SELOVO-480792 format. One record per residue (C-alpha): x, y, z; residue in three letters. Coordinates in steps of 0.25 Angstrom, whole numbers, plus 2048, in hexadecimal, padded with zeros to 3 digits. Layout:
X:X	Y:Y	Z:Z	rest:Ala
...
END
This chain:
X:100	Y:ADB	Z:810	rest:Met
X:105	Y:AE7	Z:816	rest:Lys
X:0FD	Y:AF4	Z:810	rest:Phe
X:0F8	Y:B02	Z:816	rest:Val
X:0E9	Y:B04	Z:811	rest:Leu
X:0DE	Y:B0D	Z:818	rest:Leu
X:0E1	Y:B0A	Z:827	rest:Gly
X:0D8	Y:B07	Z:831	rest:Ser
X:0CD	Y:B11	Z:837	rest:Thr
X:0C9	Y:B17	Z:844	rest:Ala
X:0C7	Y:B22	Z:84F	rest:Leu
X:0CB	Y:B25	Z:85E	rest:Val
X:0C5	Y:B2F	Z:867	rest:Gly
X:0BC	Y:B36	Z:85D	rest:Val
X:0AD	Y:B39	Z:85C	rest:Gly
X:0A9	Y:B3B	Z:84D	rest:Leu
X:09B	Y:B40	Z:84B	rest:Val
X:095	Y:B41	Z:83C	rest:Ala
X:089	Y:B49	Z:83C	rest:Gly
X:07D	Y:B40	Z:842	rest:Asn
X:086	Y:B34	Z:83E	rest:Ala
X:089	Y:B2F	Z:84B	rest:Gln
X:091	Y:B22	Z:84D	rest:Ala
X:088	Y:B15	Z:855	rest:Ala
X:094	Y:B15	Z:85E	rest:Gln
X:09E	Y:B1F	Z:862	rest:Gly
X:0AE	Y:B1E	Z:85D	rest:Ile
X:0B3	Y:B12	Z:865	rest:Gln
X:0C2	Y:B13	Z:867	rest:Leu
X:0CB	Y:B07	Z:861	rest:Gly
X:0DA	Y:B04	Z:863	rest:Leu
X:0E3	Y:AFF	Z:858	rest:Gly
X:0F0	Y:AFF	Z:853	rest:Gly
X:0FD	Y:AF6	Z:852	rest:Tyr
X:10B	Y:AF3	Z:858	rest:Tyr
X:116	Y:AED	Z:84F	rest:Glu
X:124	Y:AEA	Z:853	rest:Ala
X:131	Y:AE5	Z:84C	rest:Ala
X:140	Y:AE0	Z:84E	rest:Ala
X:148	Y:AE5	Z:843	rest:Gly
X:155	Y:ADD	Z:83F	rest:Leu
X:160	Y:AE3	Z:836	rest:Val
X:168	Y:AD7	Z:831	rest:Phe
X:172	Y:AE1	Z:82A	rest:Ser
X:173	Y:AF0	Z:826	rest:Gln
X:17E	Y:AF9	Z:821	rest:Ser
X:183	Y:AFF	Z:82F	rest:Asn
X:190	Y:B05	Z:82D	rest:Asn
X:192	Y:B13	Z:833	rest:Asp
X:189	Y:B1D	Z:82B	rest:Gly
X:17F	Y:B13	Z:823	rest:Glu
X:172	Y:B11	Z:828	rest:Pro
X:173	Y:B04	Z:830	rest:Gly
X:17E	Y:B09	Z:839	rest:Ala
X:17C	Y:B08	Z:848	rest:His
X:16F	Y:B03	Z:846	rest:Thr
X:169	Y:AF6	Z:84E	rest:Arg
X:167	Y:AEA	Z:847	rest:Asp
X:159	Y:AE7	Z:850	rest:Val
X:14F	Y:AF1	Z:852	rest:Val
X:142	Y:AF1	Z:858	rest:Phe
X:136	Y:AF8	Z:852	rest:Arg
X:129	Y:AFA	Z:856	rest:Gln
X:11D	Y:B02	Z:851	rest:Asp
X:10D	Y:B04	Z:859	rest:Val
X:102	Y:B0B	Z:856	rest:Glu
X:0F4	Y:B0D	Z:85E	rest:Val
X:0E8	Y:B11	Z:856	rest:His
X:0DD	Y:B17	Z:85C	rest:Phe
X:0CF	Y:B16	Z:854	rest:Lys
X:0C0	Y:B13	Z:852	rest:Gly
X:0B7	Y:B17	Z:84A	rest:Glu
X:0A7	Y:B17	Z:84A	rest:Ala
X:09C	Y:B15	Z:83F	rest:Lys
X:092	Y:B20	Z:83E	rest:Leu
X:084	Y:B1D	Z:83B	rest:Asp
X:083	Y:B24	Z:82E	rest:Asn
X:08E	Y:B1A	Z:82A	rest:Gly
X:09B	Y:B23	Z:82C	rest:Leu
X:0A5	Y:B1D	Z:833	rest:Thr
X:0B0	Y:B25	Z:83B	rest:Val
X:0BB	Y:B24	Z:841	rest:Gly
X:0CA	Y:B27	Z:846	rest:Ala
X:0D8	Y:B21	Z:848	rest:Arg
X:0E5	Y:B26	Z:851	rest:Ile
X:0F0	Y:B1E	Z:84F	rest:Glu
X:0FB	Y:B21	Z:85B	rest:Met
X:10A	Y:B1C	Z:85B	rest:Glu
X:10C	Y:B12	Z:866	rest:Gly
X:119	Y:B18	Z:867	rest:Gln
X:11F	Y:B25	Z:86A	rest:Gln
X:120	Y:B2D	Z:85D	rest:Ser
X:120	Y:B3B	Z:857	rest:Asn
X:112	Y:B37	Z:850	rest:Asp
X:10C	Y:B31	Z:85B	rest:Gln
X:0FE	Y:B32	Z:853	rest:Ile
X:102	Y:B29	Z:846	rest:Asp
X:0F4	Y:B2D	Z:840	rest:Glu
X:0E7	Y:B30	Z:844	rest:Val
X:0DB	Y:B32	Z:83A	rest:Trp
X:0CB	Y:B32	Z:83A	rest:Ala
X:0C2	Y:B2C	Z:82F	rest:Tyr
X:0B4	Y:B2C	Z:82A	rest:Phe
X:0B0	Y:B21	Z:821	rest:Lys
X:0A5	Y:B1B	Z:81A	rest:Gly
X:0A1	Y:B13	Z:80C	rest:Gly
X:0A6	Y:B20	Z:806	rest:Trp
X:0B4	Y:B1D	Z:80B	rest:Gly
X:0BC	Y:B23	Z:817	rest:Gln
X:0C2	Y:B31	Z:81A	rest:Val
X:0CE	Y:B31	Z:823	rest:Arg
X:0D2	Y:B3D	Z:82A	rest:Phe
X:0DF	Y:B3F	Z:832	rest:Gly
X:0EF	Y:B3A	Z:832	rest:Asp
X:0F0	Y:B2F	Z:829	rest:Asp
X:0F7	Y:B2A	Z:81E	rest:Asp
X:0F4	Y:B2F	Z:80F	rest:Asp
X:0EA	Y:B27	Z:807	rest:Ala
X:0F6	Y:B22	Z:7FD	rest:Ser
X:0FC	Y:B1B	Z:809	rest:Arg
X:0ED	Y:B16	Z:80E	rest:Gln
X:0EB	Y:B0E	Z:802	rest:Leu
X:0F9	Y:B09	Z:800	rest:His
X:0FD	Y:AFA	Z:801	rest:Tyr
X:10C	Y:AF8	Z:804	rest:Leu
X:116	Y:AEC	Z:7FE	rest:Ile
X:110	Y:AE0	Z:805	rest:Pro
X:118	Y:ADB	Z:811	rest:Ser
X:115	Y:ACF	Z:81A	rest:Ala
X:117	Y:AD9	Z:826	rest:Ser
X:10F	Y:AE2	Z:82D	rest:Glu
X:11E	Y:AE9	Z:833	rest:Leu
X:127	Y:AE5	Z:827	rest:Phe
X:129	Y:AE9	Z:819	rest:Gly
X:12F	Y:AF0	Z:80D	rest:Val
X:125	Y:AFB	Z:80C	rest:Asp
X:123	Y:B03	Z:818	rest:Thr
X:124	Y:AF9	Z:823	rest:Pro
X:123	Y:AFD	Z:832	rest:Asp
X:131	Y:AF8	Z:836	rest:Phe
X:13E	Y:AF9	Z:82D	rest:Glu
X:14B	Y:AF8	Z:833	rest:Phe
X:155	Y:AFB	Z:829	rest:Ser
X:15C	Y:B09	Z:82C	rest:Asn
X:160	Y:B0B	Z:81E	rest:Asn
X:158	Y:B17	Z:81D	rest:His
X:14F	Y:B1F	Z:824	rest:Gly
X:152	Y:B2E	Z:82A	rest:Asn
X:157	Y:B29	Z:838	rest:Asn
X:163	Y:B24	Z:82F	rest:Phe
X:164	Y:B2F	Z:827	rest:Asn
X:163	Y:B26	Z:81A	rest:Asn
X:156	Y:B2B	Z:813	rest:Gly
X:148	Y:B2C	Z:816	rest:Ser
X:142	Y:B1D	Z:815	rest:Phe
X:143	Y:B14	Z:81D	rest:Gln
X:13D	Y:B09	Z:815	rest:Thr
X:133	Y:B0B	Z:808	rest:Asn
X:125	Y:B0D	Z:809	rest:Ser
X:11B	Y:B0C	Z:7FC	rest:Thr
X:111	Y:B15	Z:804	rest:Met
X:10F	Y:B25	Z:801	rest:Leu
X:10A	Y:B2D	Z:80B	rest:Asn
X:10F	Y:B3C	Z:809	rest:Ile
X:106	Y:B40	Z:815	rest:Ser
X:109	Y:B36	Z:820	rest:Ser
X:0FF	Y:B37	Z:82A	rest:Asp
X:0FC	Y:B45	Z:828	rest:Ala
X:0EE	Y:B4A	Z:82C	rest:Thr
X:0E6	Y:B47	Z:81F	rest:Lys
X:0D8	Y:B42	Z:819	rest:Ile
X:0D6	Y:B35	Z:811	rest:Ile
X:0CB	Y:B30	Z:80A	rest:Tyr
X:0CB	Y:B21	Z:808	rest:Phe
X:0C1	Y:B1B	Z:7FD	rest:Ser
X:0B9	Y:B0F	Z:7FE	rest:Pro
X:0BD	Y:B04	Z:7F5	rest:Thr
X:0B6	Y:B03	Z:7E8	rest:Phe
X:0B9	Y:AF7	Z:7E0	rest:Ala
X:0C5	Y:AF4	Z:7E7	rest:Gly
X:0CA	Y:B02	Z:7E6	rest:Phe
X:0CC	Y:B0C	Z:7F0	rest:Ser
X:0D3	Y:B1A	Z:7F2	rest:Phe
X:0D8	Y:B25	Z:7FD	rest:Ala
X:0DC	Y:B34	Z:7FD	rest:Val
X:0E2	Y:B3B	Z:807	rest:Ser
X:0E7	Y:B4A	Z:809	rest:Phe
X:0EF	Y:B50	Z:812	rest:Ala
X:0F2	Y:B5F	Z:813	rest:Pro
X:100	Y:B5E	Z:81B	rest:Asp
X:108	Y:B52	Z:81F	rest:Arg
X:10B	Y:B59	Z:82D	rest:Arg
X:0FC	Y:B56	Z:830	rest:Gly
X:0FF	Y:B4A	Z:838	rest:Glu
X:109	Y:B52	Z:842	rest:Asn
X:101	Y:B5E	Z:842	rest:Ser
X:100	Y:B5F	Z:851	rest:Tyr
X:110	Y:B5F	Z:852	rest:Ser
X:110	Y:B6B	Z:84A	rest:Tyr
X:105	Y:B72	Z:84E	rest:Trp
X:0FF	Y:B75	Z:85C	rest:Ser
X:0EF	Y:B74	Z:85E	rest:Gly
X:0E6	Y:B76	Z:851	rest:Pro
X:0EF	Y:B7F	Z:84B	rest:Gly
X:0EE	Y:B83	Z:83C	rest:Gly
X:0F1	Y:B7E	Z:830	rest:Thr
X:0FF	Y:B78	Z:82C	rest:Thr
X:107	Y:B80	Z:823	rest:Leu
X:10A	Y:B7C	Z:814	rest:Ser
X:119	Y:B7F	Z:815	rest:Asn
X:11F	Y:B76	Z:81F	rest:Asn
X:12C	Y:B72	Z:817	rest:Ser
X:12D	Y:B63	Z:815	rest:Gly
X:11D	Y:B61	Z:818	rest:Gln
X:114	Y:B5B	Z:80D	rest:Val
X:105	Y:B61	Z:80C	rest:Gln
X:0F9	Y:B5E	Z:804	rest:Asn
X:0FB	Y:B4F	Z:803	rest:Val
X:0F2	Y:B47	Z:7FA	rest:Ile
X:0F1	Y:B39	Z:7F9	rest:Ser
X:0E8	Y:B2D	Z:7F1	rest:Ala
X:0E9	Y:B1F	Z:7EF	rest:Ala
X:0E0	Y:B15	Z:7E7	rest:Leu
X:0DF	Y:B06	Z:7EB	rest:Asn
X:0DB	Y:AFA	Z:7E5	rest:Phe
X:0D8	Y:AED	Z:7ED	rest:Glu
X:0D1	Y:AE1	Z:7E6	rest:His
X:0CE	Y:AD2	Z:7E9	rest:Asp
X:0D0	Y:ACA	Z:7DB	rest:Phe
X:0CD	Y:ABD	Z:7DE	rest:Asn
X:0D6	Y:ABA	Z:7E9	rest:Gly
X:0E1	Y:AC3	Z:7E5	rest:Ile
X:0E2	Y:AD0	Z:7EC	rest:Asp
X:0E6	Y:ADE	Z:7E4	rest:Leu
X:0EA	Y:AEB	Z:7ED	rest:Ala
X:0EF	Y:AF6	Z:7E3	rest:Thr
X:0EF	Y:B06	Z:7E5	rest:Gly
X:0F5	Y:B13	Z:7E4	rest:Ile
X:0F9	Y:B1F	Z:7ED	rest:Gly
X:0FD	Y:B2E	Z:7E9	rest:Phe
X:0FE	Y:B3A	Z:7F1	rest:Gly
X:105	Y:B47	Z:7F1	rest:Glu
X:107	Y:B53	Z:7F9	rest:Gly
X:111	Y:B5F	Z:7FA	rest:Gln
X:11C	Y:B62	Z:802	rest:Phe
X:11C	Y:B6E	Z:808	rest:Glu
X:127	Y:B7B	Z:807	rest:Ser
X:130	Y:B75	Z:7FD	rest:Thr
X:137	Y:B81	Z:7FB	rest:Gly
X:135	Y:B90	Z:7F4	rest:Gly
X:128	Y:B96	Z:7FA	rest:Asn
X:122	Y:B8A	Z:802	rest:His
X:123	Y:B81	Z:7F4	rest:Asn
X:11D	Y:B73	Z:7F5	rest:Val
X:122	Y:B67	Z:7EF	rest:Gln
X:118	Y:B5B	Z:7EB	rest:Thr
X:11A	Y:B4C	Z:7EE	rest:Ser
X:112	Y:B40	Z:7EA	rest:Trp
X:112	Y:B32	Z:7E9	rest:Gly
X:10C	Y:B26	Z:7E5	rest:Leu
X:10B	Y:B18	Z:7EC	rest:Asp
X:104	Y:B0C	Z:7E6	rest:Gly
X:103	Y:AFC	Z:7E9	rest:His
X:0FE	Y:AF0	Z:7E2	rest:Leu
X:0FC	Y:AE2	Z:7EB	rest:Ile
X:0F7	Y:AD5	Z:7E9	rest:Val
X:0F2	Y:ACB	Z:7F2	rest:Thr
X:0EF	Y:ABC	Z:7F0	rest:Phe
X:0EF	Y:AAE	Z:7F6	rest:Ala
X:0F7	Y:AB3	Z:803	rest:Gly
X:101	Y:ABB	Z:7FA	rest:Phe
X:102	Y:AC9	Z:7F9	rest:Thr
X:10A	Y:AD1	Z:7EE	rest:Val
X:10C	Y:AE0	Z:7EB	rest:Gly
X:113	Y:AEB	Z:7E9	rest:Gly
X:114	Y:AFB	Z:7ED	rest:Ala
X:11A	Y:B06	Z:7E9	rest:Gly
X:11C	Y:B17	Z:7EB	rest:Leu
X:121	Y:B21	Z:7E3	rest:Tyr
X:124	Y:B30	Z:7EC	rest:Phe
X:127	Y:B3B	Z:7E3	rest:Asp
X:12F	Y:B47	Z:7EC	rest:Asn
X:12E	Y:B41	Z:7F9	rest:Trp
X:137	Y:B4C	Z:7FF	rest:Gln
X:134	Y:B59	Z:800	rest:Ser
X:138	Y:B63	Z:7F3	rest:Ala
X:141	Y:B58	Z:7EE	rest:Ser
X:13C	Y:B51	Z:7E4	rest:Gly
X:140	Y:B42	Z:7E9	rest:Ala
X:137	Y:B37	Z:7E7	rest:Asp
X:137	Y:B29	Z:7EC	rest:Tyr
X:131	Y:B1B	Z:7E8	rest:Trp
X:12E	Y:B0E	Z:7F0	rest:Val
X:128	Y:B01	Z:7E9	rest:Ala
X:127	Y:AF1	Z:7ED	rest:Gly
X:123	Y:AE4	Z:7EC	rest:Leu
X:11F	Y:ADA	Z:7F6	rest:Gly
X:118	Y:ACD	Z:7F8	rest:Ala
X:112	Y:AC5	Z:805	rest:Thr
X:10C	Y:AB8	Z:808	rest:Tyr
X:103	Y:AB5	Z:813	rest:Asn
X:0FE	Y:AA8	Z:817	rest:Trp
X:0F6	Y:AA5	Z:825	rest:Asp
X:0FE	Y:AAF	Z:82F	rest:Ala
X:10B	Y:AB1	Z:827	rest:Trp
X:10F	Y:ABB	Z:81D	rest:Thr
X:11C	Y:ABC	Z:815	rest:Val
X:120	Y:AC8	Z:80C	rest:Gly
X:12B	Y:ACD	Z:805	rest:Leu
X:12B	Y:ADA	Z:7FF	rest:Ala
X:136	Y:AE5	Z:7F7	rest:Trp
X:135	Y:AF4	Z:7F5	rest:Ser
X:13F	Y:AFE	Z:7EF	rest:His
X:13F	Y:B0E	Z:7F2	rest:Gly
X:145	Y:B18	Z:7EC	rest:Asp
X:148	Y:B25	Z:7F2	rest:Tyr
X:14C	Y:B32	Z:7EC	rest:Glu
X:150	Y:B3E	Z:7F7	rest:Tyr
X:150	Y:B4D	Z:7F4	rest:Ala
X:15E	Y:B4E	Z:7F7	rest:Thr
X:162	Y:B40	Z:7EF	rest:Ser
X:165	Y:B47	Z:7E2	rest:Gly
X:15C	Y:B3D	Z:7DC	rest:Gly
X:161	Y:B31	Z:7E1	rest:Ser
X:158	Y:B27	Z:7E9	rest:Ser
X:15A	Y:B1E	Z:7F4	rest:Asp
X:154	Y:B0F	Z:7F1	rest:Arg
X:14E	Y:B06	Z:7FC	rest:Ile
X:14A	Y:AF7	Z:7FB	rest:Asp
X:145	Y:AEE	Z:805	rest:Ile
X:143	Y:AE1	Z:804	rest:Val
X:13A	Y:AD8	Z:80E	rest:Glu
X:136	Y:ACC	Z:813	rest:Val
X:12C	Y:ACC	Z:81C	rest:Thr
X:122	Y:AC4	Z:825	rest:Gly
X:116	Y:AC4	Z:82E	rest:Arg
X:10F	Y:ABA	Z:837	rest:Tyr
X:101	Y:ABE	Z:83C	rest:Asp
X:0FF	Y:ABB	Z:84B	rest:Leu
X:0F0	Y:AC0	Z:84A	rest:Gly
X:0E8	Y:ACB	Z:844	rest:Pro
X:0F1	Y:AD7	Z:845	rest:Gly
X:0FC	Y:AD0	Z:84A	rest:Leu
X:109	Y:ACC	Z:843	rest:Ser
X:117	Y:AC8	Z:846	rest:Leu
X:120	Y:ACE	Z:83A	rest:Asp
X:12D	Y:ACC	Z:834	rest:Gly
X:137	Y:AD0	Z:829	rest:Met
X:145	Y:ACE	Z:822	rest:Val
X:149	Y:AD9	Z:818	rest:Gly
X:153	Y:AE2	Z:80F	rest:Tyr
X:154	Y:AF0	Z:810	rest:Asn
X:15D	Y:AF7	Z:807	rest:Thr
X:15F	Y:B07	Z:804	rest:Met
X:168	Y:B0B	Z:7F6	rest:Asn
X:16C	Y:B18	Z:7F8	rest:Ala
X:169	Y:B23	Z:7ED	rest:Gly
X:178	Y:B2B	Z:7E9	rest:Gly
X:171	Y:B39	Z:7EE	rest:Gly
X:169	Y:B35	Z:7F9	rest:Thr
X:175	Y:B35	Z:804	rest:Gly
X:170	Y:B27	Z:809	rest:His
X:176	Y:B1A	Z:80B	rest:Gln
X:174	Y:B0C	Z:806	rest:Asp
X:16F	Y:B03	Z:810	rest:Asp
X:16B	Y:AF4	Z:810	rest:Asn
X:163	Y:AED	Z:81D	rest:Thr
X:160	Y:ADE	Z:81E	rest:Trp
X:155	Y:ADE	Z:82A	rest:Glu
X:14A	Y:AD7	Z:832	rest:Gly
X:13F	Y:AD8	Z:83A	rest:Gly
X:135	Y:AD3	Z:843	rest:Val
X:128	Y:AD8	Z:84A	rest:Gly
X:11B	Y:AD7	Z:84C	rest:Phe
X:10D	Y:ADE	Z:84A	rest:Phe
X:102	Y:AE0	Z:852	rest:Ile
X:0F6	Y:AE8	Z:84F	rest:Gly
X:0EA	Y:AED	Z:858	rest:Phe
END
């Protein structure tokens, strides 16, 4: 089951001291990360001049690589401290993807740094057999029927994850689990936090509260429940987030943006069945536009094999659309063969279509696609 939940824990090159509560052994540097790659095959796509598929290739190679520097230590008083730095394995404008430190014990965990909102941390995706592909926030998607590079909207694929502040610097609290229940809350003062050194040199001052288009004061919370009912595993939860777009007009007005996401996943006898959804209100600054995504999926696992079938639908309203929406539907068959722990071969065949709203200025598109790839975790 592909899902997002809490991430892992770690520290690099930092000595943390809590009074006289010294670690029995100093922080030890560790390495981790992943290498994943895929070949995409576009079997057919709307490709007349001016359409999203025009002049695009039928075969494309993609890869995504990250190296994680990590480590932690347990102090003599029982407190565990650590940190994690995630570096992109290829040249990137956001070379350091996420970086955070944490403190944890029986009372839970406090995390500080550039990381995702609480709503994303505890969210499960629509089930997919693949580590790489899927109808909900896949790592690789080959259709060109939407995406800013093709001037056909803002969405390349559907996603049920709410993450208003992205990797902005924030503080997050994760509770321990009580009778299957756990929760998380987070706060980010400014969306710009993750790229602060792109805008300010040295220690500088605080960022401004009237940067047009930026999001500030993002509060997020999530509640999750997991339990094994005599061989039937249930996971369900809901997340919430709210923030304000800065300087949306007038005398530095702000406009509230908020959203909800949720999931329900059941696993039994090798099967995983479930769905997830998202509603996001006012996702564009001062626009009043909203969008929603929902979908269902199922997988079956036996030995080293997993296969799956899933569908998702997204309805996207734009600020200039006059109330009309683009509608994206994705159906995929996915498969995975586990070569060993953290090693897999993946594949998918799918249909990705967009029906453009009359006022959005975008074009309809239909794409039949396939992909094969591999995942190496280390």
